[in-house]
C-alpha positions in Angstrom: 101.4 -116.3 91.4 99.1 -117.6 88.7 96.7 -120.4 89.2 97.4 -123.7 87.4 95.0 -124.4 84.5 96.3 -128.0 84.1 97.7 -130.5 86.6 98.9 -134.0 86.0 99.5 -136.0 89.2 101.4 -139.3 89.0 99.9 -140.0 85.5 100.8 -143.4 84.0 99.7 -144.4 80.5 100.4 -147.3 78.1 100.3 -147.8 74.3 99.4 -151.5 73.8 101.8 -153.5 76.0 104.3 -150.7 76.3 104.4 -148.5 79.4 105.1 -145.0 78.1 104.3 -142.5 80.9 105.6 -143.3 84.4 104.2 -141.1 87.1 104.2 -137.8 85.1 103.8 -134.8 87.3 103.1 -131.5 85.5 101.8 -128.1 86.5 100.9 -125.6 83.8 100.1 -122.0 84.8 97.1 -120.2 83.3 98.1 -118.0 80.3 101.1 -117.9 78.0 103.2 -120.6 76.3 104.7 -123.6 78.2 107.0 -126.1 76.6 107.6 -129.8 76.8 111.1 -130.8 75.7 112.8 -134.2 75.4 114.4 -136.5 73.0 112.5 -138.6 70.5 110.5 -141.3 72.2 110.7 -139.6 75.6 106.9 -139.5 76.0 106.0 -135.9 75.0 103.4 -136.7 72.4 101.9 -139.4 74.6 101.6 -136.8 77.3 99.5 -134.5 75.0 97.4 -137.4 73.8 96.7 -138.5 77.4 95.7 -135.0 78.4 93.3 -134.8 75.4 91.8 -138.2 76.2 93.0 -139.8 73.0 94.8 -142.2 75.4 93.5 -142.8 78.9 95.7 -142.8 82.0 95.5 -146.1 83.9 96.5 -144.4 87.1 97.0 -140.9 88.5 94.8 -137.9 87.8 94.5 -135.0 85.3 92.8 -131.8 86.3 91.8 -129.1 83.9 90.5 -125.8 85.1 89.9 -127.3 88.5 87.9 -130.3 87.2 89.1 -134.0 87.1 89.1 -135.0 83.4 91.1 -138.2 83.8 88.4 -140.5 82.4 86.8 -138.0 80.0 86.6 -138.7 76.3 88.3 -136.3 73.8 85.0 -134.9 72.7 84.1 -133.9 76.2 87.5 -132.3 76.8 87.1 -130.4 73.6 83.7 -129.1 74.7 85.4 -127.7 77.9 87.6 -125.5 75.7 90.7 -127.6 74.9 92.0 -127.8 71.3 94.6 -130.3 70.1 96.9 -129.8 67.1 98.6 -133.2 66.5 101.9 -133.6 64.8 100.1 -134.8 61.6 98.1 -131.5 61.8 94.7 -133.2 61.8 93.3 -131.3 58.8 91.0 -132.8 56.1 92.8 -132.8 52.8 89.8 -133.3 50.6 88.0 -130.3 52.1 88.7 -126.6 51.3 90.3 -124.2 53.8 86.9 -122.7 54.5 85.3 -126.1 55.1 88.1 -127.2 57.5 87.5 -124.0 59.5 83.7 -124.4 59.5 84.0 -127.9 61.0 86.0 -126.4 63.9 83.7 -123.4 64.4 80.7 -123.4 66.7 77.7 -124.6 64.6 79.7 -123.9 61.5 79.4 -120.1 62.0 82.4 -117.7 62.1 82.9 -114.8 64.5 83.9 -112.1 61.9 86.3 -110.5 64.4 88.1 -113.8 65.1 88.2 -114.6 61.4 89.7 -111.2 60.5 92.3 -111.8 63.2 93.2 -115.1 61.7 93.5 -113.5 58.2 96.0 -111.0 59.8 98.0 -113.7 61.5 98.0 -116.2 58.6 97.3 -114.3 55.3 97.5 -117.7 53.4 94.1 -118.6 55.0 92.3 -115.8 53.2 94.4 -116.3 50.0 93.6 -120.0 49.7 90.1 -119.9 51.2 88.6 -121.9 48.4 91.5 -124.3 47.8 91.5 -127.9 48.9 93.7 -128.4 51.9 95.8 -131.1 50.3 97.1 -128.6 47.7 98.6 -126.3 50.4 102.3 -126.3 51.2 103.5 -127.8 54.5 103.7 -124.3 56.1 100.2 -123.4 54.9 98.8 -126.7 56.2 100.3 -126.0 59.6 98.7 -122.5 59.6 95.4 -124.0 58.8 95.7 -126.6 61.6 96.5 -123.8 64.1 93.7 -121.6 62.6 91.3 -124.5 63.3 92.4 -124.5 66.9 91.8 -120.8 67.4 88.7 -120.2 65.3 86.8 -120.4 68.6 88.0 -119.1 72.0 89.9 -121.8 73.8 91.1 -122.1 77.4 94.0 -124.4 76.5 95.7 -125.4 73.2 97.9 -128.5 73.0 100.3 -128.3 70.0 102.7 -131.0 68.8 105.8 -129.8 66.9 104.2 -127.0 64.8 107.5 -126.1 63.1 108.5 -129.6 61.9 109.7 -129.3 58.3 109.0 -125.6 58.0 111.4 -123.0 56.5 113.1 -120.6 58.9 111.2 -117.6 57.5 107.8 -119.3 58.1 109.0 -120.3 61.6 109.7 -116.6 62.4 106.2 -115.7 61.2 104.8 -118.4 63.4 106.6 -117.0 66.4 104.8 -113.7 65.9 101.5 -115.4 65.5 102.0 -117.5 68.6 102.9 -114.4 70.7 99.6 -112.8 69.5 97.1 -115.6 70.3 99.0 -116.6 73.5 97.6 -113.3 75.0 94.2 -114.9 75.3 94.8 -118.5 76.0 97.2 -121.1 77.5 99.5 -123.1 75.1 101.2 -126.3 75.9 103.8 -126.8 73.2 105.9 -129.9 72.2 108.7 -128.6 70.1 112.2 -129.7 68.9 113.2 -126.4 67.4 114.8 -124.7 70.4 114.9 -121.2 68.8 111.1 -121.4 68.5 110.5 -122.9 71.9 112.8 -120.6 73.8 111.4 -117.5 72.0 107.9 -118.3 73.2 108.1 -120.4 76.3 107.7 -119.0 79.8 108.2 -122.4 81.5 109.9 -125.6 80.4 109.4 -129.2 81.4 111.9 -131.8 80.2 110.5 -135.4 79.7 112.8 -138.4 79.8 111.6 -142.0 79.8 108.0 -141.0 80.5 108.9 -138.8 83.5 109.4 -135.1 84.1 113.0 -134.7 85.0 113.2 -130.9 85.1 110.7 -128.1 85.5 111.7 -124.4 85.5 111.9 -121.0 83.9 112.6 -121.1 80.1 114.9 -118.1 80.1 117.1 -119.7 82.7 117.1 -123.0 80.9 118.0 -121.3 77.6 121.0 -119.7 79.2 122.3 -122.9 80.9 124.1 -124.9 78.2 125.5 -127.4 80.8 121.9 -128.1 82.0 120.7 -128.6 78.4 123.5 -131.0 77.7 123.0 -132.9 80.9 119.2 -133.3 80.5 119.0 -133.6 76.7 122.4 -135.1 75.9 123.1 -132.3 73.4 123.9 -128.6 73.3 120.8 -126.9 71.9 121.6 -124.1 69.4 119.0 -121.3 69.8 119.4 -120.5 66.1 118.6 -123.9 64.7 
């Protein structure tokens, strides 16, 4: 049985006067892809932001790689080997593709082996190397955001809805890329596209009203339409 790389124990977090997370308990094994599912407003994005230190839990604890990071700032968590790809991608539109990647690389220097691997996974990165990020298509911007997250070795990558607004052909390419870089890291993925999530996920946690209401094996969950309907109030189509 694999050791957990991330543990949330009774984590509560607020946004302004609103209580969003209510005693979240989450255990993420080291290695592979693990998925957070839930309806809009359930608390998935807030969970990622709290793990990353963008928001701070007012109670409970968050442990990463055996260390309590509950009160850590985002910059400190990033230094520990955690990358965060937010829903808005977090890229700098006025900078080139190269400049965006240099900002994410250690001291602005690239590991040639890793860079070549990124070119292989996302050919658009090499093709548009000198182009301003704002000029890229939605899919290309998402590739750049993910490339920024993997330009250095990471222990954990938090990714929020990477397929939002992308064409099916690009999503299929993204599945292949995720399979590849998941071999060397742990990914915690928030995703609405069930085909993408179920193709990649080893485990699934369902969030509802700021709580985890189901944890289990993704393959079993993907085969259980009744459970999907009961927990998510809809029947998920794996080909959507």
